[in-house]
C-alpha positions in Angstrom: 125.6 67.0 112.1 126.6 70.4 111.1 123.7 73.0 110.4 123.8 74.5 106.9 124.7 78.1 107.0 122.0 80.7 106.1 122.7 83.9 104.1 120.6 87.1 104.7 119.3 89.4 102.2 116.9 92.2 102.6 113.9 92.7 100.3 111.7 95.7 99.7 108.2 95.2 100.4 107.1 97.8 97.9 109.1 96.9 94.6 110.8 93.4 95.6 114.3 94.8 95.2 117.0 93.0 96.9 120.0 94.4 99.0 122.9 92.9 100.8 122.3 95.0 103.9 119.6 97.0 105.6 118.9 100.6 104.8 116.6 103.2 105.9 115.3 103.7 102.2 115.0 101.7 99.2 117.1 103.2 96.5 115.0 101.5 93.7 111.5 103.0 94.7 112.3 105.5 97.3 110.1 103.9 100.1 111.1 104.6 103.7 111.5 101.6 106.2 110.4 98.9 103.6 113.2 96.5 103.7 112.8 93.2 105.6 115.4 90.6 106.5 114.9 87.2 104.5 117.1 84.3 105.6 117.8 81.9 102.7 119.7 78.6 102.9 122.8 78.4 100.9 122.2 74.8 99.9 120.4 75.6 96.7 123.0 78.0 95.7 125.7 75.6 96.2 124.0 72.9 94.2 123.7 75.3 91.4 127.4 76.5 91.4 128.5 72.8 91.6 126.8 72.0 88.4 129.1 70.6 85.8 130.5 73.1 83.2 130.2 72.6 79.5 133.0 72.8 77.1 132.5 76.6 76.5 133.1 77.1 80.2 129.4 77.9 81.4 127.4 75.7 83.7 124.7 73.5 82.4 123.8 72.2 78.9 124.4 74.3 75.7 121.3 76.2 74.8 120.0 75.3 71.4 119.6 78.2 68.9 116.7 77.8 66.1 116.0 79.9 63.2 112.6 81.9 63.2 111.8 80.4 59.8 112.0 76.8 61.3 109.7 77.5 64.2 106.5 75.6 63.7 103.4 77.8 64.6 100.3 76.0 65.7 96.9 77.7 66.2 96.2 78.2 69.8 93.3 75.9 70.8 90.7 77.8 73.2 88.2 76.3 75.7 85.1 78.4 76.3 84.4 79.1 79.9 80.5 79.1 79.5 80.5 82.8 80.2 80.5 84.8 77.0 81.8 88.1 78.7 84.7 86.2 80.4 85.7 84.7 77.1 85.6 88.1 75.4 88.0 89.5 78.1 90.4 86.4 77.8 90.6 86.7 73.9 88.2 83.8 73.1 88.6 81.4 75.9 91.1 79.6 78.1 94.3 78.3 76.8 96.3 75.4 78.1 99.2 76.3 80.2 98.1 80.1 80.7 98.5 81.7 84.1 95.8 84.4 84.8 95.8 86.9 87.6 92.7 88.5 88.6 92.5 91.3 91.2 89.7 93.4 92.6 88.2 95.0 95.9 87.0 92.7 98.6 83.5 91.4 98.0 83.4 92.4 94.3 83.0 88.8 93.1 86.4 87.4 92.2 85.8 83.9 94.1 82.2 83.8 92.7 83.2 84.3 89.0 86.0 81.6 89.5 83.8 79.2 91.2 81.2 79.7 88.4 83.8 78.9 85.8 84.8 75.7 87.5 81.4 74.6 87.9 80.7 75.2 84.1 84.1 73.5 83.0 83.9 70.4 85.3 82.1 68.3 82.8 85.0 68.7 80.3 88.0 69.4 82.6 89.2 68.0 85.9 89.3 71.0 88.2 91.1 71.9 91.5 90.0 74.9 93.6 92.6 75.6 96.3 91.4 78.0 99.0 93.8 79.5 101.4 91.3 82.1 103.1 88.0 80.3 103.3 87.0 76.8 104.6 85.7 74.0 102.2 82.3 74.5 103.9 82.3 78.2 102.9 83.0 77.3 99.2 80.4 74.6 99.1 77.7 77.1 100.6 78.6 79.6 97.8 78.0 76.8 95.2 74.6 76.1 96.7 73.7 79.6 96.7 74.3 79.5 92.8 72.0 76.5 92.8 74.7 74.2 91.5 74.1 70.5 91.2 76.9 69.3 93.7 76.1 65.6 93.0 77.2 66.1 89.3 80.2 67.9 90.1 82.4 64.6 90.0 85.6 66.3 88.6 85.9 69.2 91.1 88.1 68.6 94.0 88.7 71.2 96.8 91.9 71.7 98.7 92.4 74.0 101.8 96.2 74.5 101.8 98.6 77.4 101.9 102.0 75.4 101.2 102.9 75.7 97.6 105.0 72.6 97.7 101.9 70.7 99.0 99.7 72.1 96.5 102.1 71.1 93.4 102.7 67.7 94.9 99.0 67.0 94.7 98.7 68.5 91.4 101.6 66.3 90.1 99.5 63.2 91.1 96.2 64.3 90.0 97.2 66.7 86.9 93.9 68.8 86.7 93.6 71.0 83.7 92.3 74.1 85.6 93.4 75.1 89.0 92.1 78.1 91.0 94.4 79.6 93.7 92.5 82.0 96.1 94.5 83.7 97.0 98.2 84.2 96.2 98.6 86.4 99.5 98.0 83.3 101.6 100.4 81.0 100.1 104.0 80.4 101.3 106.9 78.3 100.2 109.0 76.3 102.6 112.4 77.6 101.3 111.7 81.1 102.6 111.4 82.2 106.2 109.2 85.4 105.3 105.7 85.6 106.3 103.0 84.9 103.8 102.2 87.8 101.7 105.7 89.3 101.9 107.2 90.3 98.5 109.7 87.3 98.4 106.9 84.9 99.2 104.7 86.3 96.4 107.5 86.2 93.9 108.6 82.8 94.6 105.1 81.2 95.0 104.0 82.9 91.7 107.1 81.6 90.0 106.6 77.9 91.0 103.0 78.0 89.9 104.0 79.4 86.4 106.7 76.9 85.8 104.2 74.2 86.8 101.6 75.4 84.5 103.9 75.7 81.4 105.5 72.2 82.1 102.2 70.4 82.6 99.8 72.4 80.4 97.6 73.3 83.4 95.5 76.6 83.3 95.8 78.4 86.6 93.7 81.3 87.9 95.6 83.3 90.8 93.3 85.7 92.9 95.4 88.8 94.1 94.5 91.4 96.5 94.5 95.0 95.7 95.8 98.1 97.6 94.0 101.3 98.5 94.8 102.8 95.2 93.3 99.7 93.4 96.4 98.2 92.0 97.5 94.6 92.8 99.3 94.2 96.1 102.9 93.2 95.8 105.7 94.0 93.4 104.7 94.7 89.7 107.0 91.6 88.8 104.0 89.6 89.4 102.1 91.1 86.4 105.1 90.3 84.3 105.4 86.7 85.2 101.8 85.9 84.4 100.3 85.6 81.0 97.0 87.8 81.6 96.1 90.3 84.1 92.4 91.1 84.9 91.0 93.7 87.0 87.5 93.9 88.6 86.1 97.5 88.4 83.1 99.2 89.8 81.5 99.7 93.3 81.2 96.3 95.3 77.9 97.6 96.4 76.5 98.3 92.9 74.8 95.6 90.7 77.2 95.8 87.6 80.8 94.7 87.6 83.3 95.5 84.9 86.3 93.1 84.3 89.3 94.7 82.1 92.2 92.9 80.8 95.3 95.1 81.6 97.8 92.6 80.1 96.8 89.5 77.8 99.4 87.6 75.7 96.5 85.6 74.0 94.3 88.6 73.2 93.6 92.2 73.1 94.5 94.3 76.0 91.9 96.8 77.6 89.2 94.5 76.6 86.2 94.6 78.9 83.4 92.3 80.2 80.3 93.4 81.9 78.5 91.3 84.5 75.3 91.7 86.7 75.6 90.4 90.2 72.5 88.4 91.1 71.7 86.0 93.9 72.8 83.2 91.7 76.1 84.7 90.9 77.5 86.9 88.0 75.4 87.0 85.0 77.0 88.3 81.7 75.6 91.3 80.1 75.5 91.1 76.3 74.6 94.7 75.5 76.4 97.0 78.0 75.7 100.2 76.3 72.1 100.1 77.4 72.9 100.1 81.2 75.5 103.0 80.9 72.7 105.4 79.3 70.3 107.2 81.6 67.7 107.9 78.9 66.2 111.0 80.5 62.5 111.6 79.6 63.5 114.9 78.3 66.9 116.4 77.5 68.8 117.8 80.5 71.7 120.3 80.5 75.3 118.9 80.9 74.4 115.4 79.6 76.2 114.2 76.3 76.4 110.6 74.9 79.7 109.5 73.4 81.2 106.2 72.1 84.2 105.0 73.7 86.3 101.8 72.6 87.1 99.3 75.0 89.5 96.7 73.3 87.5 95.7 70.3 84.2 96.7 71.8 82.6 100.1 71.0 80.6 101.2 74.1 78.1 104.0 74.5 78.5 106.0 77.7 76.9 109.1 79.2 79.1 112.0 80.3 77.6 114.4 82.8 79.1 117.7 83.6 78.0 120.2 86.4 79.4 123.8 86.4 78.6 125.9 89.5 79.7 129.3 90.5 82.4 129.2 93.1 82.0 131.7 96.0 85.8 132.5 96.3 89.2 131.2 96.1 90.4 128.4 94.0 87.8 126.8 92.0 87.2 123.0 92.2 88.1 120.5 89.4 86.8 116.9 90.0 86.5 114.0 87.6 84.9 110.5 88.2 85.8 108.0 85.4 88.1 110.7 83.4 91.6 111.7 83.8 91.7 115.1 86.0 94.7 116.5 84.5 93.1 116.4 81.0 90.2 118.3 82.3 92.4 121.2 83.3 94.0 121.2 79.8 90.5 121.1 78.1 89.2 124.0 80.2 92.2 125.9 79.0 91.5 125.2 75.2 87.9 126.2 75.9 89.1 129.5 77.4 91.6 130.1 74.6 89.7 128.9 71.6 86.1 129.1 72.6 86.3 132.2 74.5 84.5 130.7 77.6 86.4 131.3 80.9 85.5 129.1 83.8 88.3 130.1 86.2 85.5 131.3 88.9 83.3 128.1 88.4 83.5 124.7 90.0 83.6 122.0 87.2 82.5 118.4 87.9 82.6 115.6 85.3 81.3 112.1 85.9 80.9 109.0 83.5 77.6 107.2 84.3 77.8 103.8 85.6 81.3 103.7 87.0 83.1 103.0 83.7 86.7 104.3 83.6 87.6 106.0 80.2 91.2 106.2 79.4 91.2 107.2 75.7 90.9 110.8 74.3 87.8 110.2 72.3 85.7 111.7 75.1 87.4 115.0 74.9 84.7 116.7 72.6 81.8 115.3 74.6 83.4 116.4 77.9 83.7 120.0 76.5 80.1 120.2 75.1 78.8 118.6 78.4 80.6 121.6 80.4 79.4 124.4 77.9 75.8 123.0 78.1 75.8 122.9 82.0 77.5 126.5 82.0 74.8 127.9 79.5 71.9 125.7 81.1 71.0 124.7 77.6 70.4 121.0 76.8 71.7 119.3 73.9 69.3 118.0 71.3 68.0 114.4 71.9 69.2 111.7 69.8 72.9 113.3 69.5 76.3 111.4 69.6 79.5 113.1 69.9 83.2 111.9 70.0 86.5 113.4 69.1 89.9 114.2 70.4 90.6 118.0 71.2 94.0 119.4 70.5 96.0 122.1 72.2 95.1 124.3 69.0 91.4 123.9 69.3 91.4 121.3 66.4 89.2 118.2 66.6 91.5 115.2 65.7 90.1 111.7 64.5 90.0 108.8 66.8 90.4 105.1 65.9 87.5 102.9 64.9 85.2 105.7 63.7 82.8 103.5 61.6 82.3 100.9 64.4 81.5 103.7 66.7 78.8 105.2 64.4 77.3 102.0 63.7 77.1 101.2 67.4 75.2 104.6 67.7 72.8 103.9 64.9 72.0 100.6 66.5 70.7 102.2 69.6 68.5 104.8 67.7 70.7 107.8 67.5 69.8 110.2 64.8 72.5 112.8 64.7 76.4 112.6 65.2 79.1 115.1 65.5 82.4 113.7 64.7 85.9 114.8 63.4 86.1 115.3 59.6 88.6 112.6 59.2 86.3 110.2 60.7 83.6 110.7 58.2 82.6 107.3 56.8 83.0 106.6 53.0 79.3 105.2 52.9 76.3 106.9 54.7 74.6 105.0 57.7 71.1 104.5 57.6 69.1 106.6 59.8 72.2 108.8 61.2 73.0 112.3 60.1 76.7 112.9 60.3 78.1 116.5 60.8 81.9 116.7 60.3 83.9 119.3 62.2 87.5 120.3 62.1 87.6 122.9 65.0 86.1 123.6 68.5 84.6 126.7 67.5 82.5 124.8 64.8 81.0 122.4 67.5 80.0 125.4 69.7 78.4 127.3 66.7 76.4 124.1 65.8 75.1 123.9 69.5 
């Protein structure tokens, strides 16, 4: 019997681009020595090319075209996970047939959170937990540490397998409604010769899981490893293939964990959920603003409270600044939780429009609690914290500040102004400095609001 011929292709391990021959550098992403040879049998290609052509000359059946007005839209039914913060990040709960990719540093709680979800849903949904990194005994020990009643977990099945074909064959027989794959880097498909974790294996394994989820309305959680930079390992095409991408944020050694929705086809992106790690697993934190505020006994220089907006949730955070004289050379600029390039821009605005030069001062900015702030509403709070530390003058207690600072020194409005002020009043703040365009139409009880239009006005007030 003659062996089938094999075709070689070279795949970039950084971006997933395919090339017919090897090269020292990937022309798509610029990475050096990242091309790996993958041998593919030509049987699949021949079977596709041998498909009968339709009357119009193209292979396969003719695609159907439907008018947009004729498409029936149904309300998406959601199932609660039993964890309020996870439901918030997912957009209200789980959707049948959705594929959710979750990433984070090792030991931050990905497997713990998914096992908790399976244990809470097993009464309503048949669940399958596929582990490729841990043994079945390790999963059972984790469930015991959560004090789960294993005798009542009758609809949870465990599977230690790394072959995608074997996993999907079992799912075709059992048809669970929820499946957890831990992790995608350990899976491999029999049709490829590359090692597990290679770009081609990641892409093909994820594609098979996504097709199975859509065809059989199975909700699938996929655990992904992260790189040193904190991004999901493998090509970015994985994030485009799935419906939702969640990231764990925070220090694995800290108590609190933050889950952020980077992409969500069924809800708002950049929504966050806050959890506290306990000996019984992850516990949702219903009022996260309280844990991100230091609540000093007396006002201290360099500390300002602002209100950021994460998805649909207003969140109170503390911005701390430390300004110290630099002995010589280039002064240091360091941020934790904020964009460092924006700090350089804000210092230039402070010099030009506030007449405060800090070219000979080291400036350090930090967001308390490990929260990462990506919006511009923290600009004004950052500048006031810097000035407070530089002048060694604490800001008044009970003050809340937010607003975007432009290059001309103007204070620009931000979205969700009334919701931010309501959140501040709920936590007992009595005074607010906000952009004039964010002044609410109706006064807020217990909160005195001062509108400003320029950075110089904020410096004069303080």
